[in-house]
N, C-alpha and C positions, 0 to 999 in steps of 0.2 A: 448440414451442421454449423452453426454460428460460430464466430470468434470467441475465444476467451475475454473476457472483460480484464482490459490493463489498467493498472493504479500509477497513475504517476504523481510527481510533486505538486501538481494544480490540483488532485484529488486530496492530497494529504493536508493544503491551505484551505481548500473548501470546508474540512473538515476541522477545520481552526487548529491542523497541528503544526509543530514547528521541526526544523530540519534538523535540529543538533539532536532533539528527543527521537526522531526517526533515525537518525546515524545509529545513536545507542540501540533503538530497537532492532535495526539490522543485524549489528554486531552480535548482540544475545540470543539471536535465532539461528545465526550462522547462516545468513543471507547478506547478498552483494549489494550494499548500497551505491557503488559506482556503477553498476549493471541497471540499477532502479532509476537512478539519476538519467541515464543514456536511453533505456527504452522499455521503463516501467517493468511491472512485475504482475503477474497473473492474479486475480484477486482469491483465486482458490489457494495461493500458496500463502498469503497472507491470512486467510482464514483458518486456513491449516493449522495455523500456529495456537489458536484459541483466545489468542490475546485479545481483551474487549476494545480497545481502541483501534486494533487492526480491523476487526469486525467492523466496527464505526464508520472507518473511510470507505469500507469497500460499500455500506448502504447509502453513504453520501453519493460515492462515484456510479451507483446504480439509479437514484433518484436523478441526478443530473442529465444522465445518457436519454 
């Protein structure tokens, strides 16, 4: 079984997203921004929000791997 795709700040930047918007997103969805900064977040957790921008970040990350 493969490791889950972890989304990092690098992926957000590659998708042309900003950190202040990401911080607000994490807060809005009850996710820890500080944990994200330290180790990333599984793509599945972002996709589960149903947010179009979160899904886009995951797509960009998959394409770059």
